[in-house]
PyMOL Python script that loads the backbone (N, CA, C, O; Angstrom):
from pymol import cmd

cmd.read_pdbstr("""\
ATOM      1  N   UNK A   1     -21.484 -76.983-206.308  1.00  0.00           N
ATOM      2  CA  UNK A   1     -22.846 -78.215-205.929  1.00  0.00           C
ATOM      3  C   UNK A   1     -21.817 -78.255-207.530  1.00  0.00           C
ATOM      4  O   UNK A   1     -21.305 -77.360-208.200  1.00  0.00           O
ATOM      5  N   UNK A   2     -21.879 -80.241-207.709  1.00  0.00           N
ATOM      6  CA  UNK A   2     -21.008 -80.726-208.504  1.00  0.00           C
ATOM      7  C   UNK A   2     -22.510 -82.262-209.032  1.00  0.00           C
ATOM      8  O   UNK A   2     -23.080 -82.981-208.211  1.00  0.00           O
ATOM      9  N   UNK A   3     -22.666 -82.275-210.166  1.00  0.00           N
ATOM     10  CA  UNK A   3     -23.317 -82.835-210.223  1.00  0.00           C
ATOM     11  C   UNK A   3     -25.061 -83.300-209.842  1.00  0.00           C
ATOM     12  O   UNK A   3     -25.659 -84.376-209.861  1.00  0.00           O
ATOM     13  N   UNK A   4     -25.407 -82.066-209.551  1.00  0.00           N
ATOM     14  CA  UNK A   4     -27.202 -81.864-208.856  1.00  0.00           C
ATOM     15  C   UNK A   4     -26.588 -82.298-206.480  1.00  0.00           C
ATOM     16  O   UNK A   4     -27.230 -82.360-205.432  1.00  0.00           O
ATOM     17  N   UNK A   5     -24.982 -82.464-206.900  1.00  0.00           N
ATOM     18  CA  UNK A   5     -25.363 -82.724-205.201  1.00  0.00           C
ATOM     19  C   UNK A   5     -24.324 -81.284-204.286  1.00  0.00           C
ATOM     20  O   UNK A   5     -23.408 -80.879-205.002  1.00  0.00           O
ATOM     21  N   UNK A   6     -24.422 -80.547-202.832  1.00  0.00           N
ATOM     22  CA  UNK A   6     -24.373 -80.045-202.334  1.00  0.00           C
ATOM     23  C   UNK A   6     -23.702 -80.198-201.627  1.00  0.00           C
ATOM     24  O   UNK A   6     -23.852 -79.970-200.427  1.00  0.00           O
ATOM     25  N   UNK A   7     -22.493 -80.754-202.313  1.00  0.00           N
ATOM     26  CA  UNK A   7     -21.162 -81.030-201.016  1.00  0.00           C
ATOM     27  C   UNK A   7     -21.651 -80.298-199.542  1.00  0.00           C
ATOM     28  O   UNK A   7     -22.007 -80.816-198.484  1.00  0.00           O
ATOM     29  N   UNK A   8     -21.507 -78.837-199.954  1.00  0.00           N
ATOM     30  CA  UNK A   8     -21.656 -78.539-198.141  1.00  0.00           C
ATOM     31  C   UNK A   8     -22.026 -78.960-197.718  1.00  0.00           C
ATOM     32  O   UNK A   8     -21.598 -79.390-196.646  1.00  0.00           O
ATOM     33  N   UNK A   9     -23.384 -79.252-198.297  1.00  0.00           N
ATOM     34  CA  UNK A   9     -24.841 -80.110-197.647  1.00  0.00           C
ATOM     35  C   UNK A   9     -24.411 -81.502-196.794  1.00  0.00           C
ATOM     36  O   UNK A   9     -24.761 -81.864-195.670  1.00  0.00           O
ATOM     37  N   UNK A  10     -23.474 -82.164-197.818  1.00  0.00           N
ATOM     38  CA  UNK A  10     -23.222 -83.445-197.654  1.00  0.00           C
ATOM     39  C   UNK A  10     -22.670 -83.632-196.357  1.00  0.00           C
ATOM     40  O   UNK A  10     -23.344 -84.373-195.641  1.00  0.00           O
ATOM     41  N   UNK A  11     -21.564 -83.135-195.820  1.00  0.00           N
ATOM     42  CA  UNK A  11     -20.728 -83.466-194.881  1.00  0.00           C
ATOM     43  C   UNK A  11     -21.131 -82.140-193.756  1.00  0.00           C
ATOM     44  O   UNK A  11     -20.300 -81.692-192.966  1.00  0.00           O
ATOM     45  N   UNK A  12     -22.454 -81.664-193.853  1.00  0.00           N
ATOM     46  CA  UNK A  12     -22.676 -81.625-192.641  1.00  0.00           C
ATOM     47  C   UNK A  12     -23.515 -81.575-191.970  1.00  0.00           C
ATOM     48  O   UNK A  12     -23.864 -80.709-191.167  1.00  0.00           O
ATOM     49  N   UNK A  13     -24.337 -83.469-192.519  1.00  0.00           N
ATOM     50  CA  UNK A  13     -24.838 -84.007-192.589  1.00  0.00           C
ATOM     51  C   UNK A  13     -24.206 -85.148-190.767  1.00  0.00           C
ATOM     52  O   UNK A  13     -24.855 -86.083-190.299  1.00  0.00           O
ATOM     53  N   UNK A  14     -22.965 -84.646-190.235  1.00  0.00           N
ATOM     54  CA  UNK A  14     -21.961 -85.714-189.743  1.00  0.00           C
ATOM     55  C   UNK A  14     -21.431 -85.924-189.631  1.00  0.00           C
ATOM     56  O   UNK A  14     -21.051 -85.124-190.486  1.00  0.00           O
ATOM     57  N   UNK A  15     -19.669 -86.870-189.017  1.00  0.00           N
ATOM     58  CA  UNK A  15     -18.842 -86.652-189.192  1.00  0.00           C
ATOM     59  C   UNK A  15     -19.945 -88.470-189.956  1.00  0.00           C
ATOM     60  O   UNK A  15     -21.020 -89.062-189.863  1.00  0.00           O
ATOM     61  N   UNK A  16     -18.131 -88.535-190.865  1.00  0.00           N
ATOM     62  CA  UNK A  16     -18.812 -89.832-191.654  1.00  0.00           C
ATOM     63  C   UNK A  16     -17.515 -90.986-192.040  1.00  0.00           C
ATOM     64  O   UNK A  16     -16.425 -90.508-192.352  1.00  0.00           O
ATOM     65  N   UNK A  17     -17.659 -92.264-192.010  1.00  0.00           N
ATOM     66  CA  UNK A  17     -17.096 -92.957-191.504  1.00  0.00           C
ATOM     67  C   UNK A  17     -15.830 -93.622-192.460  1.00  0.00           C
ATOM     68  O   UNK A  17     -16.454 -94.158-193.375  1.00  0.00           O
ATOM     69  N   UNK A  18     -14.375 -93.856-192.710  1.00  0.00           N
ATOM     70  CA  UNK A  18     -13.589 -93.251-193.795  1.00  0.00           C
ATOM     71  C   UNK A  18     -14.500 -94.736-194.635  1.00  0.00           C
ATOM     72  O   UNK A  18     -14.537 -94.408-195.821  1.00  0.00           O
ATOM     73  N   UNK A  19     -14.974 -95.688-194.534  1.00  0.00           N
ATOM     74  CA  UNK A  19     -15.925 -96.119-195.441  1.00  0.00           C
ATOM     75  C   UNK A  19     -16.818 -95.549-196.757  1.00  0.00           C
ATOM     76  O   UNK A  19     -17.110 -95.928-197.892  1.00  0.00           O
ATOM     77  N   UNK A  20     -17.138 -94.030-195.595  1.00  0.00           N
ATOM     78  CA  UNK A  20     -18.437 -94.049-195.751  1.00  0.00           C
ATOM     79  C   UNK A  20     -18.178 -92.863-197.243  1.00  0.00           C
ATOM     80  O   UNK A  20     -18.891 -92.598-198.211  1.00  0.00           O
ATOM     81  N   UNK A  21     -16.502 -92.283-196.701  1.00  0.00           N
ATOM     82  CA  UNK A  21     -16.104 -91.363-197.477  1.00  0.00           C
ATOM     83  C   UNK A  21     -15.946 -91.973-199.459  1.00  0.00           C
ATOM     84  O   UNK A  21     -16.333 -91.609-200.570  1.00  0.00           O
ATOM     85  N   UNK A  22     -15.060 -93.161-198.773  1.00  0.00           N
ATOM     86  CA  UNK A  22     -14.838 -94.024-200.139  1.00  0.00           C
ATOM     87  C   UNK A  22     -15.640 -94.636-200.764  1.00  0.00           C
ATOM     88  O   UNK A  22     -15.461 -95.204-201.841  1.00  0.00           O
ATOM     89  N   UNK A  23     -17.150 -94.533-199.775  1.00  0.00           N
ATOM     90  CA  UNK A  23     -17.833 -94.779-201.177  1.00  0.00           C
ATOM     91  C   UNK A  23     -19.106 -93.557-201.808  1.00  0.00           C
ATOM     92  O   UNK A  23     -19.841 -93.224-202.738  1.00  0.00           O
ATOM     93  N   UNK A  24     -18.701 -93.328-200.668  1.00  0.00           N
ATOM     94  CA  UNK A  24     -18.926 -91.820-201.690  1.00  0.00           C
ATOM     95  C   UNK A  24     -18.462 -91.331-202.644  1.00  0.00           C
ATOM     96  O   UNK A  24     -19.205 -90.808-203.475  1.00  0.00           O
ATOM     97  N   UNK A  25     -16.971 -91.359-202.823  1.00  0.00           N
ATOM     98  CA  UNK A  25     -16.465 -90.363-203.516  1.00  0.00           C
ATOM     99  C   UNK A  25     -16.820 -91.780-204.961  1.00  0.00           C
ATOM    100  O   UNK A  25     -16.925 -91.501-206.156  1.00  0.00           O
ATOM    101  N   UNK A  26     -16.923 -93.069-204.429  1.00  0.00           N
ATOM    102  CA  UNK A  26     -16.389 -94.043-205.852  1.00  0.00           C
ATOM    103  C   UNK A  26     -18.073 -93.869-206.497  1.00  0.00           C
ATOM    104  O   UNK A  26     -18.528 -94.029-207.630  1.00  0.00           O
ATOM    105  N   UNK A  27     -18.306 -93.721-206.014  1.00  0.00           N
ATOM    106  CA  UNK A  27     -20.233 -93.081-206.155  1.00  0.00           C
ATOM    107  C   UNK A  27     -19.930 -92.021-207.375  1.00  0.00           C
ATOM    108  O   UNK A  27     -20.093 -92.297-208.564  1.00  0.00           O
ATOM    109  N   UNK A  28     -19.388 -90.563-206.795  1.00  0.00           N
ATOM    110  CA  UNK A  28     -19.367 -89.639-206.922  1.00  0.00           C
ATOM    111  C   UNK A  28     -18.779 -89.484-208.494  1.00  0.00           C
ATOM    112  O   UNK A  28     -19.020 -88.559-209.271  1.00  0.00           O
ATOM    113  N   UNK A  29     -17.503 -91.278-208.849  1.00  0.00           N
ATOM    114  CA  UNK A  29     -16.326 -91.059-209.950  1.00  0.00           C
ATOM    115  C   UNK A  29     -17.938 -91.807-210.554  1.00  0.00           C
ATOM    116  O   UNK A  29     -18.555 -92.528-209.770  1.00  0.00           O
ATOM    117  N   UNK A  30     -18.055 -91.753-210.849  1.00  0.00           N
ATOM    118  CA  UNK A  30     -18.786 -92.953-211.663  1.00  0.00           C
ATOM    119  C   UNK A  30     -19.834 -91.554-212.352  1.00  0.00           C
ATOM    120  O   UNK A  30     -20.078 -91.104-213.472  1.00  0.00           O
ATOM    121  N   UNK A  31     -20.182 -91.279-211.079  1.00  0.00           N
ATOM    122  CA  UNK A  31     -20.945 -89.495-212.578  1.00  0.00           C
ATOM    123  C   UNK A  31     -20.627 -89.285-212.807  1.00  0.00           C
ATOM    124  O   UNK A  31     -20.978 -88.975-213.946  1.00  0.00           O
ATOM    125  N   UNK A  32     -18.840 -88.797-212.309  1.00  0.00           N
ATOM    126  CA  UNK A  32     -18.334 -87.792-213.571  1.00  0.00           C
ATOM    127  C   UNK A  32     -17.652 -89.041-215.078  1.00  0.00           C
ATOM    128  O   UNK A  32     -16.673 -88.831-215.794  1.00  0.00           O
ATOM    129  N   UNK A  33     -18.341 -89.923-215.107  1.00  0.00           N
ATOM    130  CA  UNK A  33     -17.608 -90.552-215.827  1.00  0.00           C
ATOM    131  C   UNK A  33     -17.107 -91.617-215.919  1.00  0.00           C
ATOM    132  O   UNK A  33     -17.218 -92.395-216.867  1.00  0.00           O
ATOM    133  N   UNK A  34     -16.403 -91.786-214.774  1.00  0.00           N
ATOM    134  CA  UNK A  34     -14.304 -92.336-214.479  1.00  0.00           C
ATOM    135  C   UNK A  34     -14.419 -94.358-214.458  1.00  0.00           C
ATOM    136  O   UNK A  34     -13.636 -95.216-214.052  1.00  0.00           O
ATOM    137  N   UNK A  35     -15.929 -94.434-215.176  1.00  0.00           N
ATOM    138  CA  UNK A  35     -15.947 -95.648-215.418  1.00  0.00           C
ATOM    139  C   UNK A  35     -16.819 -96.832-213.816  1.00  0.00           C
ATOM    140  O   UNK A  35     -17.323 -96.402-212.778  1.00  0.00           O
ATOM    141  N   UNK A  36     -16.689 -98.064-214.196  1.00  0.00           N
ATOM    142  CA  UNK A  36     -17.394 -98.422-213.342  1.00  0.00           C
ATOM    143  C   UNK A  36     -16.662 -99.543-212.224  1.00  0.00           C
ATOM    144  O   UNK A  36     -15.960-100.412-212.742  1.00  0.00           O
ATOM    145  N   UNK A  37     -16.795 -99.550-210.786  1.00  0.00           N
ATOM    146  CA  UNK A  37     -16.098 -99.701-209.935  1.00  0.00           C
ATOM    147  C   UNK A  37     -16.245-101.099-209.555  1.00  0.00           C
ATOM    148  O   UNK A  37     -17.326-101.621-209.281  1.00  0.00           O
ATOM    149  N   UNK A  38     -14.961-101.763-209.549  1.00  0.00           N
ATOM    150  CA  UNK A  38     -14.731-103.188-209.749  1.00  0.00           C
ATOM    151  C   UNK A  38     -13.785-103.323-208.460  1.00  0.00           C
ATOM    152  O   UNK A  38     -12.598-103.013-208.363  1.00  0.00           O
ATOM    153  N   UNK A  39     -14.918-104.047-207.193  1.00  0.00           N
ATOM    154  CA  UNK A  39     -15.328-104.705-205.785  1.00  0.00           C
ATOM    155  C   UNK A  39     -13.698-105.199-206.298  1.00  0.00           C
ATOM    156  O   UNK A  39     -12.886-104.435-205.776  1.00  0.00           O
ATOM    157  N   UNK A  40     -12.923-106.394-207.281  1.00  0.00           N
ATOM    158  CA  UNK A  40     -12.723-107.237-206.910  1.00  0.00           C
ATOM    159  C   UNK A  40     -11.104-106.821-207.414  1.00  0.00           C
ATOM    160  O   UNK A  40      -9.972-107.060-206.995  1.00  0.00           O
ATOM    161  N   UNK A  41     -11.614-106.175-208.388  1.00  0.00           N
ATOM    162  CA  UNK A  41      -9.431-106.014-208.477  1.00  0.00           C
ATOM    163  C   UNK A  41      -9.356-104.588-207.853  1.00  0.00           C
ATOM    164  O   UNK A  41      -8.220-104.133-207.718  1.00  0.00           O
ATOM    165  N   UNK A  42     -10.561-103.708-207.395  1.00  0.00           N
ATOM    166  CA  UNK A  42      -9.914-102.002-206.475  1.00  0.00           C
ATOM    167  C   UNK A  42      -9.495-101.018-207.931  1.00  0.00           C
ATOM    168  O   UNK A  42      -8.581-100.194-207.913  1.00  0.00           O
ATOM    169  N   UNK A  43     -10.040-101.195-208.700  1.00  0.00           N
ATOM    170  CA  UNK A  43     -10.072-100.090-209.351  1.00  0.00           C
ATOM    171  C   UNK A  43     -11.176 -99.564-210.333  1.00  0.00           C
ATOM    172  O   UNK A  43     -12.315-100.026-210.255  1.00  0.00           O
ATOM    173  N   UNK A  44     -10.879 -98.675-211.188  1.00  0.00           N
ATOM    174  CA  UNK A  44     -12.460 -98.011-212.200  1.00  0.00           C
ATOM    175  C   UNK A  44     -12.075 -98.777-213.501  1.00  0.00           C
ATOM    176  O   UNK A  44     -11.205 -98.340-214.253  1.00  0.00           O
ATOM    177  N   UNK A  45     -13.032-100.416-213.840  1.00  0.00           N
ATOM    178  CA  UNK A  45     -12.775-100.243-214.991  1.00  0.00           C
ATOM    179  C   UNK A  45     -13.533 -99.934-216.211  1.00  0.00           C
ATOM    180  O   UNK A  45     -14.716-100.271-216.257  1.00  0.00           O
ATOM    181  N   UNK A  46     -12.685 -98.999-217.753  1.00  0.00           N
ATOM    182  CA  UNK A  46     -13.860 -98.576-218.901  1.00  0.00           C
ATOM    183  C   UNK A  46     -15.504 -99.150-218.678  1.00  0.00           C
ATOM    184  O   UNK A  46     -15.916-100.280-218.418  1.00  0.00           O
ATOM    185  N   UNK A  47     -16.457 -97.445-218.974  1.00  0.00           N
ATOM    186  CA  UNK A  47     -17.420 -98.258-219.624  1.00  0.00           C
ATOM    187  C   UNK A  47     -17.537 -98.606-221.054  1.00  0.00           C
ATOM    188  O   UNK A  47     -17.144 -97.814-221.910  1.00  0.00           O
ATOM    189  N   UNK A  48     -18.291-100.264-221.498  1.00  0.00           N
ATOM    190  CA  UNK A  48     -18.703-100.311-222.328  1.00  0.00           C
ATOM    191  C   UNK A  48     -19.915 -99.737-223.256  1.00  0.00           C
ATOM    192  O   UNK A  48     -20.062-100.152-224.405  1.00  0.00           O
TER     193      UNK A  48
END
""", "prot")
cmd.dss("prot")
cmd.show_as("cartoon", "prot")
cmd.util.cbc("prot")
cmd.orient("prot")
């Protein structure tokens, strides 16, 4: 469990598509403090 998300349960919901996994990884990375995802540049921008 990380950030209150039980990852073992998340992936038991059924197979996720590549774009769903990508979206989850962005979301959880933002929770970790990686910054804000910039869709135009496809990278994280630092939080201000």
